[in-house]
mmCIF file of the N, C-alpha and C atoms, coordinates in Angstrom:
data_MODEL
# 
_entry.id   MODEL 
# 
loop_
_atom_site.group_PDB 
_atom_site.id 
_atom_site.type_symbol 
_atom_site.label_atom_id 
_atom_site.label_alt_id 
_atom_site.label_comp_id 
_atom_site.label_asym_id 
_atom_site.label_entity_id 
_atom_site.label_seq_id 
_atom_site.pdbx_PDB_ins_code 
_atom_site.Cartn_x 
_atom_site.Cartn_y 
_atom_site.Cartn_z 
_atom_site.occupancy 
_atom_site.B_iso_or_equiv 
_atom_site.pdbx_formal_charge 
_atom_site.auth_seq_id 
_atom_site.auth_comp_id 
_atom_site.auth_asym_id 
_atom_site.auth_atom_id 
_atom_site.pdbx_PDB_model_num 
ATOM 1   N N  . UNK A 1 1  ? 80.322 110.552 -61.943 1.00 0.00 ? 1  UNK A N  1 
ATOM 2   C CA . UNK A 1 1  ? 79.171 111.017 -61.149 1.00 0.00 ? 1  UNK A CA 1 
ATOM 3   C C  . UNK A 1 1  ? 78.490 109.859 -60.432 1.00 0.00 ? 1  UNK A C  1 
ATOM 4   N N  . UNK A 1 2  ? 77.849 110.157 -59.363 1.00 0.00 ? 2  UNK A N  1 
ATOM 5   C CA . UNK A 1 2  ? 77.120 109.114 -58.647 1.00 0.00 ? 2  UNK A CA 1 
ATOM 6   C C  . UNK A 1 2  ? 75.859 108.751 -59.414 1.00 0.00 ? 2  UNK A C  1 
ATOM 7   N N  . UNK A 1 3  ? 75.245 107.658 -59.056 1.00 0.00 ? 3  UNK A N  1 
ATOM 8   C CA . UNK A 1 3  ? 74.004 107.273 -59.724 1.00 0.00 ? 3  UNK A CA 1 
ATOM 9   C C  . UNK A 1 3  ? 72.949 108.354 -59.524 1.00 0.00 ? 3  UNK A C  1 
ATOM 10  N N  . UNK A 1 4  ? 72.901 108.925 -58.336 1.00 0.00 ? 4  UNK A N  1 
ATOM 11  C CA . UNK A 1 4  ? 71.906 109.954 -58.055 1.00 0.00 ? 4  UNK A CA 1 
ATOM 12  C C  . UNK A 1 4  ? 72.097 111.138 -58.995 1.00 0.00 ? 4  UNK A C  1 
ATOM 13  N N  . UNK A 1 5  ? 73.327 111.562 -59.172 1.00 0.00 ? 5  UNK A N  1 
ATOM 14  C CA . UNK A 1 5  ? 73.609 112.671 -60.083 1.00 0.00 ? 5  UNK A CA 1 
ATOM 15  C C  . UNK A 1 5  ? 73.252 112.283 -61.519 1.00 0.00 ? 5  UNK A C  1 
ATOM 16  N N  . UNK A 1 6  ? 73.582 111.068 -61.853 1.00 0.00 ? 6  UNK A N  1 
ATOM 17  C CA . UNK A 1 6  ? 73.338 110.604 -63.219 1.00 0.00 ? 6  UNK A CA 1 
ATOM 18  C C  . UNK A 1 6  ? 71.844 110.598 -63.539 1.00 0.00 ? 6  UNK A C  1 
ATOM 19  N N  . UNK A 1 7  ? 71.043 110.147 -62.606 1.00 0.00 ? 7  UNK A N  1 
ATOM 20  C CA . UNK A 1 7  ? 69.610 110.027 -62.865 1.00 0.00 ? 7  UNK A CA 1 
ATOM 21  C C  . UNK A 1 7  ? 68.884 111.366 -62.867 1.00 0.00 ? 7  UNK A C  1 
ATOM 22  N N  . UNK A 1 8  ? 69.574 112.431 -62.468 1.00 0.00 ? 8  UNK A N  1 
ATOM 23  C CA . UNK A 1 8  ? 68.947 113.749 -62.517 1.00 0.00 ? 8  UNK A CA 1 
ATOM 24  C C  . UNK A 1 8  ? 68.680 114.207 -63.946 1.00 0.00 ? 8  UNK A C  1 
ATOM 25  N N  . UNK A 1 9  ? 69.440 113.684 -64.894 1.00 0.00 ? 9  UNK A N  1 
ATOM 26  C CA . UNK A 1 9  ? 69.281 114.134 -66.279 1.00 0.00 ? 9  UNK A CA 1 
ATOM 27  C C  . UNK A 1 9  ? 67.928 113.712 -66.827 1.00 0.00 ? 9  UNK A C  1 
ATOM 28  N N  . UNK A 1 10 ? 67.413 114.478 -67.729 1.00 0.00 ? 10 UNK A N  1 
ATOM 29  C CA . UNK A 1 10 ? 66.078 114.232 -68.267 1.00 0.00 ? 10 UNK A CA 1 
ATOM 30  C C  . UNK A 1 10 ? 66.147 113.451 -69.574 1.00 0.00 ? 10 UNK A C  1 
ATOM 31  N N  . UNK A 1 11 ? 65.420 112.362 -69.611 1.00 0.00 ? 11 UNK A N  1 
ATOM 32  C CA . UNK A 1 11 ? 65.394 111.540 -70.818 1.00 0.00 ? 11 UNK A CA 1 
ATOM 33  C C  . UNK A 1 11 ? 64.641 112.265 -71.927 1.00 0.00 ? 11 UNK A C  1 
ATOM 34  N N  . UNK A 1 12 ? 65.224 112.287 -73.126 1.00 0.00 ? 12 UNK A N  1 
ATOM 35  C CA . UNK A 1 12 ? 64.587 112.969 -74.242 1.00 0.00 ? 12 UNK A CA 1 
ATOM 36  C C  . UNK A 1 12 ? 64.198 111.990 -75.344 1.00 0.00 ? 12 UNK A C  1 
ATOM 37  N N  . UNK A 1 13 ? 65.163 111.258 -75.858 1.00 0.00 ? 13 UNK A N  1 
ATOM 38  C CA . UNK A 1 13 ? 64.837 110.333 -76.948 1.00 0.00 ? 13 UNK A CA 1 
ATOM 39  C C  . UNK A 1 13 ? 65.883 109.231 -77.041 1.00 0.00 ? 13 UNK A C  1 
ATOM 40  N N  . UNK A 1 14 ? 65.635 108.276 -77.949 1.00 0.00 ? 14 UNK A N  1 
ATOM 41  C CA . UNK A 1 14 ? 66.511 107.104 -78.080 1.00 0.00 ? 14 UNK A CA 1 
ATOM 42  C C  . UNK A 1 14 ? 66.642 106.726 -79.547 1.00 0.00 ? 14 UNK A C  1 
ATOM 43  N N  . UNK A 1 15 ? 67.853 106.351 -79.940 1.00 0.00 ? 15 UNK A N  1 
ATOM 44  C CA . UNK A 1 15 ? 68.088 105.885 -81.309 1.00 0.00 ? 15 UNK A CA 1 
ATOM 45  C C  . UNK A 1 15 ? 68.676 104.486 -81.267 1.00 0.00 ? 15 UNK A C  1 
ATOM 46  N N  . UNK A 1 16 ? 68.004 103.485 -81.820 1.00 0.00 ? 16 UNK A N  1 
ATOM 47  C CA . UNK A 1 16 ? 68.561 102.134 -81.852 1.00 0.00 ? 16 UNK A CA 1 
ATOM 48  C C  . UNK A 1 16 ? 69.798 102.063 -82.753 1.00 0.00 ? 16 UNK A C  1 
ATOM 49  N N  . UNK A 1 17 ? 70.705 101.168 -82.396 1.00 0.00 ? 17 UNK A N  1 
ATOM 50  C CA . UNK A 1 17 ? 71.901 100.951 -83.212 1.00 0.00 ? 17 UNK A CA 1 
ATOM 51  C C  . UNK A 1 17 ? 72.063 99.448  -83.421 1.00 0.00 ? 17 UNK A C  1 
ATOM 52  N N  . UNK A 1 18 ? 71.948 98.995  -84.644 1.00 0.00 ? 18 UNK A N  1 
ATOM 53  C CA . UNK A 1 18 ? 72.186 97.605  -85.054 1.00 0.00 ? 18 UNK A CA 1 
ATOM 54  C C  . UNK A 1 18 ? 71.241 96.583  -84.429 1.00 0.00 ? 18 UNK A C  1 
ATOM 55  N N  . UNK A 1 19 ? 70.803 96.789  -83.214 1.00 0.00 ? 19 UNK A N  1 
ATOM 56  C CA . UNK A 1 19 ? 69.881 95.835  -82.601 1.00 0.00 ? 19 UNK A CA 1 
ATOM 57  C C  . UNK A 1 19 ? 69.067 96.541  -81.533 1.00 0.00 ? 19 UNK A C  1 
ATOM 58  N N  . UNK A 1 20 ? 68.062 95.849  -81.028 1.00 0.00 ? 20 UNK A N  1 
ATOM 59  C CA . UNK A 1 20 ? 67.223 96.476  -80.010 1.00 0.00 ? 20 UNK A CA 1 
ATOM 60  C C  . UNK A 1 20 ? 67.892 96.480  -78.644 1.00 0.00 ? 20 UNK A C  1 
ATOM 61  N N  . UNK A 1 21 ? 69.101 95.929  -78.569 1.00 0.00 ? 21 UNK A N  1 
ATOM 62  C CA . UNK A 1 21 ? 69.795 95.912  -77.284 1.00 0.00 ? 21 UNK A CA 1 
ATOM 63  C C  . UNK A 1 21 ? 70.869 96.990  -77.178 1.00 0.00 ? 21 UNK A C  1 
ATOM 64  N N  . UNK A 1 22 ? 71.120 97.672  -78.285 1.00 0.00 ? 22 UNK A N  1 
ATOM 65  C CA . UNK A 1 22 ? 72.125 98.730  -78.262 1.00 0.00 ? 22 UNK A CA 1 
ATOM 66  C C  . UNK A 1 22 ? 71.504 100.001 -78.804 1.00 0.00 ? 22 UNK A C  1 
ATOM 67  N N  . UNK A 1 23 ? 71.639 101.069 -78.076 1.00 0.00 ? 23 UNK A N  1 
ATOM 68  C CA . UNK A 1 23 ? 71.059 102.307 -78.562 1.00 0.00 ? 23 UNK A CA 1 
ATOM 69  C C  . UNK A 1 23 ? 71.713 103.505 -77.897 1.00 0.00 ? 23 UNK A C  1 
ATOM 70  N N  . UNK A 1 24 ? 71.583 104.632 -78.550 1.00 0.00 ? 24 UNK A N  1 
ATOM 71  C CA . UNK A 1 24 ? 72.052 105.892 -77.977 1.00 0.00 ? 24 UNK A CA 1 
ATOM 72  C C  . UNK A 1 24 ? 70.851 106.593 -77.377 1.00 0.00 ? 24 UNK A C  1 
ATOM 73  N N  . UNK A 1 25 ? 71.013 107.089 -76.169 1.00 0.00 ? 25 UNK A N  1 
ATOM 74  C CA . UNK A 1 25 ? 69.953 107.851 -75.536 1.00 0.00 ? 25 UNK A CA 1 
ATOM 75  C C  . UNK A 1 25 ? 70.435 109.273 -75.307 1.00 0.00 ? 25 UNK A C  1 
ATOM 76  N N  . UNK A 1 26 ? 69.510 110.186 -75.397 1.00 0.00 ? 26 UNK A N  1 
ATOM 77  C CA . UNK A 1 26 ? 69.845 111.596 -75.224 1.00 0.00 ? 26 UNK A CA 1 
ATOM 78  C C  . UNK A 1 26 ? 69.169 112.118 -73.961 1.00 0.00 ? 26 UNK A C  1 
ATOM 79  N N  . UNK A 1 27 ? 69.984 112.577 -73.015 1.00 0.00 ? 27 UNK A N  1 
ATOM 80  C CA . UNK A 1 27 ? 69.470 113.128 -71.768 1.00 0.00 ? 27 UNK A CA 1 
ATOM 81  C C  . UNK A 1 27 ? 69.916 114.574 -71.646 1.00 0.00 ? 27 UNK A C  1 
ATOM 82  N N  . UNK A 1 28 ? 69.066 115.488 -72.003 1.00 0.00 ? 28 UNK A N  1 
ATOM 83  C CA . UNK A 1 28 ? 69.343 116.920 -71.901 1.00 0.00 ? 28 UNK A CA 1 
ATOM 84  C C  . UNK A 1 28 ? 70.823 117.266 -72.004 1.00 0.00 ? 28 UNK A C  1 
ATOM 85  N N  . UNK A 1 29 ? 71.294 117.355 -73.194 1.00 0.00 ? 29 UNK A N  1 
ATOM 86  C CA . UNK A 1 29 ? 72.655 117.784 -73.524 1.00 0.00 ? 29 UNK A CA 1 
ATOM 87  C C  . UNK A 1 29 ? 73.718 116.699 -73.375 1.00 0.00 ? 29 UNK A C  1 
ATOM 88  N N  . UNK A 1 30 ? 73.327 115.493 -73.024 1.00 0.00 ? 30 UNK A N  1 
ATOM 89  C CA . UNK A 1 30 ? 74.320 114.428 -72.880 1.00 0.00 ? 30 UNK A CA 1 
ATOM 90  C C  . UNK A 1 30 ? 73.870 113.192 -73.661 1.00 0.00 ? 30 UNK A C  1 
ATOM 91  N N  . UNK A 1 31 ? 74.798 112.634 -74.433 1.00 0.00 ? 31 UNK A N  1 
ATOM 92  C CA . UNK A 1 31 ? 74.505 111.399 -75.164 1.00 0.00 ? 31 UNK A CA 1 
ATOM 93  C C  . UNK A 1 31 ? 75.131 110.210 -74.434 1.00 0.00 ? 31 UNK A C  1 
ATOM 94  N N  . UNK A 1 32 ? 74.401 109.092 -74.405 1.00 0.00 ? 32 UNK A N  1 
ATOM 95  C CA . UNK A 1 32 ? 74.920 107.877 -73.798 1.00 0.00 ? 32 UNK A CA 1 
ATOM 96  C C  . UNK A 1 32 ? 74.753 106.713 -74.766 1.00 0.00 ? 32 UNK A C  1 
ATOM 97  N N  . UNK A 1 33 ? 75.756 105.868 -74.823 1.00 0.00 ? 33 UNK A N  1 
ATOM 98  C CA . UNK A 1 33 ? 75.624 104.623 -75.585 1.00 0.00 ? 33 UNK A CA 1 
ATOM 99  C C  . UNK A 1 33 ? 75.243 103.524 -74.594 1.00 0.00 ? 33 UNK A C  1 
ATOM 100 N N  . UNK A 1 34 ? 74.095 102.915 -74.828 1.00 0.00 ? 34 UNK A N  1 
ATOM 101 C CA . UNK A 1 34 ? 73.539 101.965 -73.875 1.00 0.00 ? 34 UNK A CA 1 
ATOM 102 C C  . UNK A 1 34 ? 73.498 100.568 -74.482 1.00 0.00 ? 34 UNK A C  1 
ATOM 103 N N  . UNK A 1 35 ? 73.860 99.570  -73.685 1.00 0.00 ? 35 UNK A N  1 
ATOM 104 C CA . UNK A 1 35 ? 73.706 98.178  -74.120 1.00 0.00 ? 35 UNK A CA 1 
ATOM 105 C C  . UNK A 1 35 ? 72.825 97.457  -73.105 1.00 0.00 ? 35 UNK A C  1 
ATOM 106 N N  . UNK A 1 36 ? 71.758 96.833  -73.610 1.00 0.00 ? 36 UNK A N  1 
ATOM 107 C CA . UNK A 1 36 ? 70.851 96.087  -72.743 1.00 0.00 ? 36 UNK A CA 1 
ATOM 108 C C  . UNK A 1 36 ? 71.272 94.615  -72.726 1.00 0.00 ? 36 UNK A C  1 
ATOM 109 N N  . UNK A 1 37 ? 71.142 93.999  -71.548 1.00 0.00 ? 37 UNK A N  1 
ATOM 110 C CA . UNK A 1 37 ? 71.487 92.588  -71.419 1.00 0.00 ? 37 UNK A CA 1 
ATOM 111 C C  . UNK A 1 37 ? 70.246 91.768  -71.078 1.00 0.00 ? 37 UNK A C  1 
ATOM 112 N N  . UNK A 1 38 ? 70.340 90.469  -71.299 1.00 0.00 ? 38 UNK A N  1 
ATOM 113 C CA . UNK A 1 38 ? 69.197 89.596  -71.059 1.00 0.00 ? 38 UNK A CA 1 
ATOM 114 C C  . UNK A 1 38 ? 68.748 89.614  -69.602 1.00 0.00 ? 38 UNK A C  1 
ATOM 115 N N  . UNK A 1 39 ? 69.670 89.829  -68.683 1.00 0.00 ? 39 UNK A N  1 
ATOM 116 C CA . UNK A 1 39 ? 69.301 89.845  -67.264 1.00 0.00 ? 39 UNK A CA 1 
ATOM 117 C C  . UNK A 1 39 ? 68.744 91.203  -66.847 1.00 0.00 ? 39 UNK A C  1 
ATOM 118 N N  . UNK A 1 40 ? 68.381 92.028  -67.839 1.00 0.00 ? 40 UNK A N  1 
ATOM 119 C CA . UNK A 1 40 ? 67.726 93.312  -67.599 1.00 0.00 ? 40 UNK A CA 1 
ATOM 120 C C  . UNK A 1 40 ? 68.659 94.360  -66.995 1.00 0.00 ? 40 UNK A C  1 
ATOM 121 N N  . UNK A 1 41 ? 69.953 94.108  -67.025 1.00 0.00 ? 41 UNK A N  1 
ATOM 122 C CA . UNK A 1 41 ? 70.886 95.143  -66.588 1.00 0.00 ? 41 UNK A CA 1 
ATOM 123 C C  . UNK A 1 41 ? 71.257 96.004  -67.787 1.00 0.00 ? 41 UNK A C  1 
ATOM 124 N N  . UNK A 1 42 ? 71.779 97.171  -67.507 1.00 0.00 ? 42 UNK A N  1 
ATOM 125 C CA . UNK A 1 42 ? 72.195 98.068  -68.578 1.00 0.00 ? 42 UNK A CA 1 
ATOM 126 C C  . UNK A 1 42 ? 73.619 98.515  -68.332 1.00 0.00 ? 42 UNK A C  1 
ATOM 127 N N  . UNK A 1 43 ? 74.318 98.800  -69.403 1.00 0.00 ? 43 UNK A N  1 
ATOM 128 C CA . UNK A 1 43 ? 75.684 99.281  -69.276 1.00 0.00 ? 43 UNK A CA 1 
ATOM 129 C C  . UNK A 1 43 ? 75.863 100.495 -70.170 1.00 0.00 ? 43 UNK A C  1 
ATOM 130 N N  . UNK A 1 44 ? 76.416 101.537 -69.588 1.00 0.00 ? 44 UNK A N  1 
ATOM 131 C CA . UNK A 1 44 ? 76.736 102.730 -70.353 1.00 0.00 ? 44 UNK A CA 1 
ATOM 132 C C  . UNK A 1 44 ? 78.203 102.633 -70.748 1.00 0.00 ? 44 UNK A C  1 
ATOM 133 N N  . UNK A 1 45 ? 78.458 102.574 -72.058 1.00 0.00 ? 45 UNK A N  1 
ATOM 134 C CA . UNK A 1 45 ? 79.834 102.413 -72.513 1.00 0.00 ? 45 UNK A CA 1 
ATOM 135 C C  . UNK A 1 45 ? 80.457 103.726 -72.956 1.00 0.00 ? 45 UNK A C  1 
ATOM 136 N N  . UNK A 1 46 ? 79.635 104.700 -73.231 1.00 0.00 ? 46 UNK A N  1 
ATOM 137 C CA . UNK A 1 46 ? 80.182 105.948 -73.739 1.00 0.00 ? 46 UNK A CA 1 
ATOM 138 C C  . UNK A 1 46 ? 79.255 107.093 -73.390 1.00 0.00 ? 46 UNK A C  1 
ATOM 139 N N  . UNK A 1 47 ? 79.837 108.238 -73.110 1.00 0.00 ? 47 UNK A N  1 
ATOM 140 C CA . UNK A 1 47 ? 79.053 109.434 -72.839 1.00 0.00 ? 47 UNK A CA 1 
ATOM 141 C C  . UNK A 1 47 ? 79.771 110.627 -73.427 1.00 0.00 ? 47 UNK A C  1 
ATOM 142 N N  . UNK A 1 48 ? 79.019 111.547 -74.026 1.00 0.00 ? 48 UNK A N  1 
ATOM 143 C CA . UNK A 1 48 ? 79.634 112.738 -74.603 1.00 0.00 ? 48 UNK A CA 1 
ATOM 144 C C  . UNK A 1 48 ? 80.068 113.711 -73.520 1.00 0.00 ? 48 UNK A C  1 
ATOM 145 N N  . UNK A 1 49 ? 79.598 113.493 -72.304 1.00 0.00 ? 49 UNK A N  1 
ATOM 146 C CA . UNK A 1 49 ? 79.927 114.388 -71.202 1.00 0.00 ? 49 UNK A CA 1 
ATOM 147 C C  . UNK A 1 49 ? 81.291 114.035 -70.610 1.00 0.00 ? 49 UNK A C  1 
ATOM 148 N N  . UNK A 1 50 ? 81.571 112.754 -70.498 1.00 0.00 ? 50 UNK A N  1 
ATOM 149 C CA . UNK A 1 50 ? 82.853 112.306 -69.962 1.00 0.00 ? 50 UNK A CA 1 
ATOM 150 C C  . UNK A 1 50 ? 83.417 111.216 -70.871 1.00 0.00 ? 50 UNK A C  1 
ATOM 151 N N  . UNK A 1 51 ? 84.716 111.213 -71.020 1.00 0.00 ? 51 UNK A N  1 
ATOM 152 C CA . UNK A 1 51 ? 85.324 110.283 -71.960 1.00 0.00 ? 51 UNK A CA 1 
ATOM 153 C C  . UNK A 1 51 ? 85.185 108.836 -71.506 1.00 0.00 ? 51 UNK A C  1 
ATOM 154 N N  . UNK A 1 52 ? 85.185 108.616 -70.187 1.00 0.00 ? 52 UNK A N  1 
ATOM 155 C CA . UNK A 1 52 ? 85.019 107.252 -69.682 1.00 0.00 ? 52 UNK A CA 1 
ATOM 156 C C  . UNK A 1 52 ? 83.902 107.244 -68.650 1.00 0.00 ? 52 UNK A C  1 
ATOM 157 N N  . UNK A 1 53 ? 82.889 106.437 -68.914 1.00 0.00 ? 53 UNK A N  1 
ATOM 158 C CA . UNK A 1 53 ? 81.777 106.358 -67.976 1.00 0.00 ? 53 UNK A CA 1 
ATOM 159 C C  . UNK A 1 53 ? 81.129 105.005 -68.127 1.00 0.00 ? 53 UNK A C  1 
ATOM 160 N N  . UNK A 1 54 ? 81.263 104.154 -67.122 1.00 0.00 ? 54 UNK A N  1 
ATOM 161 C CA . UNK A 1 54 ? 80.665 102.828 -67.180 1.00 0.00 ? 54 UNK A CA 1 
ATOM 162 C C  . UNK A 1 54 ? 79.751 102.664 -65.971 1.00 0.00 ? 54 UNK A C  1 
ATOM 163 N N  . UNK A 1 55 ? 78.514 102.341 -66.255 1.00 0.00 ? 55 UNK A N  1 
ATOM 164 C CA . UNK A 1 55 ? 77.535 102.208 -65.184 1.00 0.00 ? 55 UNK A CA 1 
ATOM 165 C C  . UNK A 1 55 ? 76.695 100.965 -65.423 1.00 0.00 ? 55 UNK A C  1 
ATOM 166 N N  . UNK A 1 56 ? 76.618 100.093 -64.426 1.00 0.00 ? 56 UNK A N  1 
ATOM 167 C CA . UNK A 1 56 ? 75.752 98.928  -64.520 1.00 0.00 ? 56 UNK A CA 1 
ATOM 168 C C  . UNK A 1 56 ? 74.632 99.072  -63.505 1.00 0.00 ? 56 UNK A C  1 
ATOM 169 N N  . UNK A 1 57 ? 73.419 98.858  -63.947 1.00 0.00 ? 57 UNK A N  1 
ATOM 170 C CA . UNK A 1 57 ? 72.294 98.954  -63.031 1.00 0.00 ? 57 UNK A CA 1 
ATOM 171 C C  . UNK A 1 57 ? 71.148 98.107  -63.545 1.00 0.00 ? 57 UNK A C  1 
ATOM 172 N N  . UNK A 1 58 ? 70.296 97.676  -62.653 1.00 0.00 ? 58 UNK A N  1 
ATOM 173 C CA . UNK A 1 58 ? 69.120 96.914  -63.064 1.00 0.00 ? 58 UNK A CA 1 
ATOM 174 C C  . UNK A 1 58 ? 67.909 97.819  -63.210 1.00 0.00 ? 58 UNK A C  1 
ATOM 175 N N  . UNK A 1 59 ? 68.015 99.041  -62.746 1.00 0.00 ? 59 UNK A N  1 
ATOM 176 C CA . UNK A 1 59 ? 66.885 99.970  -62.828 1.00 0.00 ? 59 UNK A CA 1 
ATOM 177 C C  . UNK A 1 59 ? 67.302 101.237 -63.545 1.00 0.00 ? 59 UNK A C  1 
ATOM 178 N N  . UNK A 1 60 ? 67.555 101.091 -64.812 1.00 0.00 ? 60 UNK A N  1 
ATOM 179 C CA . UNK A 1 60 ? 67.990 102.250 -65.586 1.00 0.00 ? 60 UNK A CA 1 
ATOM 180 C C  . UNK A 1 60 ? 66.784 103.050 -66.017 1.00 0.00 ? 60 UNK A C  1 
ATOM 181 N N  . UNK A 1 61 ? 66.687 104.257 -65.593 1.00 0.00 ? 61 UNK A N  1 
ATOM 182 C CA . UNK A 1 61 ? 65.598 105.235 -65.816 1.00 0.00 ? 61 UNK A CA 1 
ATOM 183 C C  . UNK A 1 61 ? 64.212 104.737 -65.447 1.00 0.00 ? 61 UNK A C  1 
# 
């Protein structure tokens, strides 16, 4: 999906995993595994909606 389509989803909640830089976020029926980087970019490594989904952005949500 495009970034525009991706950002349409509604943020619901977040669960940290092992550190404050890795967490699962829930966006209305879709789970994402998020990793935060020091340069303030984010990477989506996994999504329950699609088996492969990688997105890098500096303005995540």
